[in-house]
C-alpha positions in Angstrom: 0.0 0.0 0.0 1.2 3.5 -0.8 -0.8 5.9 1.4 -1.7 9.3 0.1 0.7 12.1 1.0 -1.6 13.4 3.7 -1.8 10.0 5.3 2.0 9.2 5.6 2.4 10.2 9.2 -0.6 8.0 10.3 0.7 5.2 8.2 4.2 5.3 9.8 2.7 5.6 13.3 0.4 2.6 12.7 3.3 0.5 11.3 5.3 1.2 14.4 2.4 0.1 16.6 1.8 -3.1 14.7 5.5 -4.0 15.1 5.0 -4.1 18.8 3.1 -7.4 18.4 -0.4 -8.8 18.7 -1.3 -6.7 21.7 -1.6 -3.7 19.3 -4.9 -5.2 18.2 -6.4 -5.4 21.7 -8.8 -2.7 22.8 -7.4 -3.0 26.4 -4.0 -1.7 25.3 -3.0 1.5 27.0 -2.6 4.4 24.6 -4.5 3.0 21.6 -4.9 0.1 19.3 -5.5 -0.9 15.7 -9.1 -1.0 14.4 -10.5 -2.0 11.0 -13.0 -0.1 8.9 -14.9 -0.6 5.6 -15.7 1.9 2.9 -18.6 0.3 1.3 -19.2 1.4 -2.3 -22.1 0.9 -4.6 -21.3 1.1 -8.3 -24.9 1.4 -9.2 -25.5 4.3 -6.8 -22.0 5.8 -7.3 -22.1 6.3 -3.5 -20.6 5.2 -0.2 -22.5 3.8 2.7 -22.0 5.9 5.9 -23.4 5.4 9.4 -24.6 8.1 11.8 -22.8 6.8 14.8 -25.1 6.4 17.8 -22.5 7.2 20.5 -20.8 10.2 18.8 -23.5 11.7 16.5 -21.2 12.0 13.5 -21.3 10.3 10.0 -18.5 7.7 9.6 -17.6 4.6 7.7 -18.5 1.2 9.1 -15.9 -0.4 11.3 -14.7 -1.1 14.8 -12.5 -3.3 17.0 -10.6 -6.4 15.9 -12.0 -9.6 17.5 -9.8 -12.6 18.5 -11.6 -14.6 15.9 -10.7 -12.3 13.0 -7.9 -13.8 11.0 -6.9 -10.6 9.2 -7.6 -6.9 9.4 -9.6 -7.2 6.2 -11.7 -10.0 7.8 -12.3 -7.7 10.8 -13.4 -4.9 8.5 -15.7 -7.3 6.6 -17.3 -8.6 9.8 -17.9 -5.1 11.0 -19.4 -3.9 7.7 -21.7 -6.9 7.6 -22.8 -6.4 11.2 -23.3 -2.7 11.0 -24.6 -2.3 7.4 -26.5 -5.6 7.1 -25.2 -6.2 3.6 -24.1 -9.7 2.7 -21.7 -10.7 -0.1 -19.5 -7.6 0.0 -16.4 -7.9 -2.1 -13.2 -6.8 -0.3 -10.2 -5.1 -1.8 -7.6 -6.8 0.4 -5.1 -3.9 0.2 -5.9 -1.1 2.7 -7.1 2.1 1.0 -6.0 4.4 3.9 -5.0 4.5 7.6 -6.1 7.2 10.0 -5.1 7.8 13.6 -7.7 9.6 15.7 -8.6 10.0 19.3 -11.7 8.4 20.6 -12.9 10.2 23.7 -14.6 7.3 25.5 -13.3 3.9 24.3 -13.2 1.3 27.0 -13.9 4.1 29.5 -10.9 6.2 28.6 -9.4 8.4 25.8 -7.6 6.2 23.3 -6.1 6.4 19.9 -7.6 4.3 17.1 -5.2 3.4 14.4 -7.9 2.7 11.8 -6.9 0.6 8.8 -9.5 1.1 6.1 -10.6 -1.3 3.4 -12.6 -0.6 0.3 -15.6 -3.0 -0.2 -18.0 -3.3 -3.1 -21.7 -3.8 -2.5 -23.5 -6.3 -4.7 -26.1 -5.0 -7.1 -29.4 -4.3 -5.4 -27.8 -4.3 -1.9 -30.2 -3.1 0.8 -28.6 -1.9 4.0 -30.0 -2.7 7.4 -29.4 -0.5 10.4 -27.7 -2.0 13.6 -27.8 -0.9 17.2 -24.5 1.0 16.6 -26.1 3.5 14.2 -28.8 6.1 14.3 -29.1 6.0 10.5 -27.4 4.6 7.4 -27.2 6.4 4.1 -25.6 6.3 0.6 -23.7 9.4 -0.2 -21.6 10.6 -3.2 -18.4 12.3 -2.4 -19.9 15.6 -3.7 -22.9 15.3 -1.3 -21.6 14.2 2.1 -23.7 14.6 5.3 -22.7 16.6 8.3 -21.3 16.4 10.9 -18.8 13.8 9.9 -15.7 12.2 11.3 -12.4 14.1 10.8 -11.0 11.4 8.6 -14.1 10.8 6.3 -13.3 13.3 3.5 -9.7 12.1 3.0 -10.5 8.5 3.2 -13.4 8.7 0.7 -11.2 10.8 -1.6 -8.5 8.1 -1.5 -11.1 5.3 -2.0 -12.5 7.1 -5.0 -9.0 7.4 -6.5 -8.6 3.6 -6.0 -12.0 3.0 -7.7 -11.1 5.2 -10.6 -7.7 3.5 -11.0 -9.4 0.1 -11.1 -11.9 1.2 -13.6 -9.2 2.6 -15.9 -7.3 -0.7 -15.6 -10.4 -2.8 -16.6 
């Protein structure tokens, strides 16, 4: 993966954390941990699925903590996307599209950094989302028509995902 120029610092910080070993994936780790997110894209809508996060009241991509049963970060992101978005048969691009480090004010009862590794996923034709307990709402949005308020990382991450999609379309 070659992160975008504006993601280089987050990429290096997250690589350093991962080098510390498997404890980097555990939410109990002091200081922060690695999480996994999904940018679910619908070709037929030319839009991304975003969630209005119940706890924080902002629009974000689907994702969350890595479970012990997740074999890879991509698998964790797929599990989270399926649970939170209710869409089966997502197709995962296994190469992360971005990495973002951000502070979460009340994770496990304290302020922690999430080193969020993000994967692009493609929704099947006719996909119908289903809201979970973690969201107040779900919606499909084009990059030119994003809802507010949204997470600090959303604009950059969606821009990088759209660049990956465009590059793939040109290669086809």
